Structure formats: structure tokens, C-alpha cells
N, C-alpha and C positions, 0 to 999 in steps of 0.2 A: 181424308187419310185412309191409307191402306187398310187400317184394321177394321174398318167397318163392313168390308164387303166379304161374304163368305168365298172360300176358295172354288168358285165357280160351278157350275153344274157338272163338270167332269168329275168332281170329288164324289158325287153319288155313285159313279162307275165302278169306284174301287171298294169293293165290300171286303169284309174282314178276311174271307177264304180267298180273295183273288190276291190280296195285299201280302198275303202269307207265303205266296207262290211266285212271287215277281222275281224275275232271274236278271242279273246284269246284262245291260245291252251295250254294245260296242258301237257307237254312232259314226257314221262315215262322215269324214271331214270334207266339207264342201268349200270348195276354192274358187268357183266361178265369179268373174266380176259382176259387179251390179251397174247397169246403165243409168246415166243421170246427167243432168246438165252440169257443164263446167262449173267448177267453184273456186278456181284459180285466184279470183279477186278476193275471196276470203282469206285464203291461205297467204297472200302477199300482205294484206292488212294485217295479218296476225304473225307475220314472220318474226318480228321484234321479240315476240313472246317466247317463243322457242318451246322446247320441253325439257323437262329436269330428269334427271336419272332417278331411277326407282329408288325410293327411301326404304330402308328396312324398318318394318313394323317390330314390334315387341316380340319377342319368341313365343309369349303366350299373350293373346290379345285379351283385353278386359276393357270393353268399350261400351259407351252410352250415346244416345242420340240427343241433339239438340237443334229444335227450330231455328230459323234464321231470328224470329222475336226474341228467342232466349238468348241466342248469340249476341244480340244487340244491347242486351241488359248487363252491365258490370256486374251486378250482384249474382246473377246466374252463372257468369263467366268465374267468378271468384269461387262460388261453391263447387264447380267442376275442378277448378285447379286445387281446392282443399281436398276434394275426393282424392286427385292424384298424389297430393302429398302425404294423405293418409295411407297410400298403397292400395287403394281400392280399385281404383281405374288406371289404365295407361293410353287409352285412346278416346278420341271424341269425334263423331261424324256431325257435321254442320250442313243444314241445307245452304246451297247457294243458287239453286233452281227448285222451285217448289211445283206442286201438282197442278197449280194455276198458270204455271209458265213464267212466273215472276223470277227475274235475276236479282239477288238480293244485294248487289254491291256495285260499286261504280266500274262496271264492265267496260272494256275498251272493245268490245265486240261491235261492228258496226249495227249489225242486225238487232241487237238489244236496243238500240236507239230507234231505228227503223221501225221495229215491231212494238215500239212502247212498252217494252218489257222489262226495262231496267228500272228497279226501284231501291234507291240506296238505304235500304234498312240496316244492313252492317255498314256503318260509315267508313271503316277503315278495316278491309278485310287482312291487309298486310300486317297492320299493327295487331288485330286480334291473333293473328296466327303466330307472331313473335311472342306475344303474352302468354299463349296456351304452350308453346314449345318451353318458354322459360320456366313453365310450371311442369315440365316433364311430360308433355302429352304429344302424341302422335296424332296429327290433324288430317281429318279425311273430309274432302268436300263433297256433299252428294248432290247429283244431278238427277231430277224426276226428266225422264228422256221423252217419251211419245205421249204422254198424257199432259197436253200442253194447249191450253185455251187461247193463250196469247198468239201464239203461232199459228193455231188454227184460224182465228179472227183475221190475222194479217195476211195469211196465205191460205184462202180457201181452196185452192187448187191442191194443197198438200192434205187437206183435212179429211176425215172420214165422215161420209155423208149419208142420209138416210136413204134408201131406195125409195120407200113410200112417199117421202117428202119430194124427190126428183120427179116421180110420176105425176105428182099433183102440180109442180111448180115449174117442170120443164127441165131440160138437160144442163141448163147453166148451175154451176157450182156456186152457191152464195150461202149466206148466214143463214137463209131461209130454209135451207136444206140439210144442215149440220145434223150429224147422228150424234145422240147423248147416250152416255152409259148410265147404268142404275143410279148414279147420284147426280145426274145431269150434267156431267163435266164433257168437254170436248177432248178429241183426240186427233193428232195428226197420223197419216198412214205411215207405219214402220219402214216402208219401202221407199220412202221420199229421201234420196240422197242429200236434198237440201237441209233437210231435218237432222241429218247424220252430222253434216258439217257445221251446222250451228251449234249442236251440243258439243261437238269436240272443239269449237272454237273457245266456248266458254270454259270448257275443261282446261284448255291451254292457258287462258286467262288466270284461271284459279291457280294453277300450278305457278305462275309467274309472282303471284303474292306468297309463294312458300309454302302452299300446302303439301303434305308428304303423299298424298294417295286420292285418287278421284274415285267416287262410288257412283255407279250408273243404276239407277232405279227405273222400273217401269219400261224394262227393255224387252217389250213384249206387245202382242196384239191384245185389244180390249177383252176383257172376261166376264163383264156383265152387262144386262141390258139386253136388248132385241138384237142378237147377234147375227140372226139371219137377215136383219134389215141393213147390215153394213154395206156401203159402198165404198171399196178402197181404190181411189182413183190413180193411184201410182202402181200398186201391187197387182190390181186385177183379180180376177176369179180363179185362175188357174194355177199361178206361182204358189208351191206350198208354204206356209207360214213359216215353216221351220227353215226352209232354204233362206228366206228374207233375213230372219234373226241371225242365222249362223253368219251370214254375209256381212252383217252390220258389226258383229264381234270381230270379224277378220279386219274389217276397214278401221274400226277403234284402234286396234293393236299396230296397224300400219301407219296411221297418224300420230299415235302416242307411243312411239316404241320403247322408250326409256322410262316411261311413267309408271308408277305402282298403281295398277288399276283393279277394282273390285266390282263385281255384279250382284244385285239382289236378285234372286229368283224365287219363284213360287215354292213353297214347302213341299206341295207334291210332287215336284221334279225329282225328288229323292227317291219316290217308289213308282211313279208311272213310267210306262215304256214309251208312251207316244209323246207329243208335244202339247198335250192337254187343250189343244185348238188356240192355243196362244204362241205357239213357236218355240217354246223354250224346252229344250233338252239338255240335261246336266252336262253330259259328256261333250256336248258342242262347244261348252263355253270354256272347258277345262284348258286349252292350249293357249286362250287368248288373254286370260286374266290372273292376277298374283293372288286373289281369293275370290272364293264363290261363296255367297251369303245367302243361303236359303233361309225363308222366312218360317220356320217349323213352328209356328204357334200353335198349340194344341186345340185353342178355340176355333181355329179355321179349319179343321179338319171335320169332314160329314159325319153323322151319326152312323155307327157301325164299323167306323175305321179301327182297324187291329180288333174287332169285337167288342169296343165301347161304345155304349149308348150315348156317353157324352163324353168325347175324347178330352175336353178341357179340364175334367176332373183328374186325369191320369198323364200329369205333365212329364214324368218321367219315361213311363212307358212309351208315349208317343214320340217324344223327341229321341230317345234312344235308339228305337226302331228306325225312325228315319235316317238318323245319321249313320246306324251302322250299316243300311241298305246303300245310302249314298257312298260311304267309303269304299265298301265291296266293289260297286261299279266303276269308281274312278280307278281302283287298284287294277282292276280287270282292262280298264281302257289303257292304262299306263303300259302294258305289254305291247301295244300296237303304235303307240303314239307317246312322245316325250310329255311327261306330265309336268305341269307347271303350277297349276293353282291349288292354295290350301282350302280346307273348308272350315269356315268361320261364320257359323250361322247367327241368325236374329233370334232372339228369344223374347218371350211375352212377359212384360212388366205392366200389363194392364188387366183388369177385370172383365173379361166376356166368357159367359158360359160357366164360370166359377169365380169365386172369389181369390185373387192371386196375392198372397202375402210373401213374406221372405222365404218360408219354408217352399211355397210352390216355384218360386224362382231360383232357389238354391236346388231343388230337384232337376230342372232343366239343365243348370250348369253341370251338374254331377252326371247327368244322362250323356251329355256330349262328351265329356272327360272318359266316361266308361266306353262310349261306343268307339272312340278314336284312338284310345290307347296312346302310343308313341307318336300317333300322328296328330295329336290334339293340338290345337293352335290358338284355342280361345273362343270368345263368343262377344256377341253385341246384344245391348238390351234396348228394346224399344218401349217407349211410353210416350203417347201422344201429348201428355201434358208435362212431358220432361220431368218427372217426378218419380225417383227410383228407390226400390227397396235396398238401401244400402247396406242393411243387416246380411242381406244374402250374398254381399262379396266381401265380408269379412272371414 
């Protein structure tokens, strides 16, 4: 799960003094096409699914995350609906494809059968969405994109491989040469057009079941593990990672022109000028999504950030600073390009680095509101156990 990894080694490069003088950066919009094999067969297979008009989220989003396991349990679903009826939340983000690459519903995407990634954990996604809608909830389908073990195993030609293992085993890309991140998980090369269209096909399928929005997570290159050992068979060594990711964003919007889309980004994209070595620059995502969701978990910032020995103990200050800087950068970018996305961050409702109780969660929510002012559009809470500090929402 994404909470277990510190925000990569780039975080250590952002000292308190450097963070204090970061300036807004206007990112160049990269429009060049990405070469790749023809995927018309996928498009034709999914043509009947179509794409829905962008649904309107609530004016102020108050959302929580549910794994597909929780979403498959009626008692958990009923509890979420009760939270909505009590006025504490109005949005729920549900996994439909997880960090292992499992597609958790009866997907009609041919590759989900071919790759053996389809697991019908949510027995009736359409029925679940209708039930949540009846409870007054905006329903978001979360898709983990490039951290995908099942696609990597099914298509080794698209996977990230280990240079050292290739040296030992020869040039043939196989399971014996896979690169693994610090958690032992497999990735596909974010430059692989087939991976783009596979995830887009799953998004179209989820939209056809009535979800209001698709949230793309892990839209980046790997951040942990032996990064110098990575062999990217599609992207190669020379193409900047940032170029690859922004082209993927552009392709998403072209293929899902009328869908409401959101992207999960590292919290450090709010303060870093570069792409953090993973390809993410917040300005690059702005034109292509309806919401940007930086994961500004205080526990994931390095020692010394904003002058704090342990940033996790200072939720208000860390989140407020991050969101203020993000807002300033995006307002500056709007002067040169039409602004599209709203800022709706993920906030921490789990205990790492400090004990997070209702007061700590409430402090983050207040930090976002204070930072964004009239542009405040809400927040999403992340708990890997799907257990939330409801007192913070009152």
C-alpha cells in the first residue's frame, strides 16, 4: 500500500531553507505523440461501453477510500451510506484495480481475461454504484496504473527489468529478469502504450457501470528500490520521464474526453520544481484532469521539511504550506493556459510518525481550507484499514 513508502530519496534534497524559497514554475505543455503499436482492436471491443459525460462532484468534496474488499462487504457499504446520511461524507473512492493489478469486478475488457487479472471481488459493480448513489454519494473508481504485477507477468515485454539480472541471464526479457521495487512489487514501463490503453479500457468499463469519476493512481515511474538498476524497455534511457507522463495524461483526456478524471500525485509535487525522478510535475497535470489529488501526508515528508524534525507531528503546518504553494503555482499557470483541475488532496487518517487522532485529522482539513480560501473544494481521507476518525468530520 502506498502509505508504507517514504516519499523517495528526492525528499531529502528539499531542506527547510530550500522549501521556503521555492517559486512557482510554469511547465511547458508537451503535445508530441507517443509511438506505439496499434490498439484499434481494444477500442473496437470496448466501443459499446462508450464514455459518460463528466459528472459534477459536490461543491465541497468530503471523501473516504474503500478497498475493493470493503466494498464487497454489505456491512461496510451500509456504514459508508450512514456516514453520508449523517452529513459527514459525500464521496467514496473505491478500488477497481489494485496495486497487484487485480481487476475487482466482472470486467468486459478482453485483456483482463487474457492476463488473468479479473477477480470478481465486487460481485455487481453496477448494483453497488446504484446503492451508493441512492445513499447520496459521489462514486469514484480508483485505478492503480503502472504498479501492475499481473500485466508485467503477462507481458514481460512491457515490464520494468533489472539491468543486473539481464547481464546475468542474457538479453531476453522474462520473469527471471524482472526488477522489483522496495516492496518486492513489479511495475510496467509507463511509456508502454499498451498499458495506457489497457487501463483506459478498464476506466471505460467502470464508467459504463455508472461510476461518476475515475481516479488514476501510480501515474508515475517507480520511486523506491534500486532505481539505477531499472531497465525500461519501452521508454529507454534518453526520453525524459516527465515527457512520458505528460503524454500519458494527454492520451487519457483524448480517450476519455467527457469523463470526470482525477489524478493522485506525490505530496512533494506541491513544493518540488523538478519531476522528483518519477515524471510528475503538478502543472503538467492541470489541463487534463478535473481534480488533482496530491497525497500530502505529513508522515511522508522527510526530516527537516519546513524546519520540522518530524513533519508528522505538525499536520496543520505541513499540509497548509504544501497546499498554499500548490495553489500559487497553479494560479500562475492559469495565466498562460486555461485552468481545469481543482485541488482536492488526500489527507492522512493513519498513524505513522505520530499518533493520528481526530484532532490531527481535523487539523489537516482546516489547513487545506485555510490554504485554498475561496478555491477550497474539499479533501479525501486515506486509511489502509478503511477505519476513519468520524469525529474529525463533524
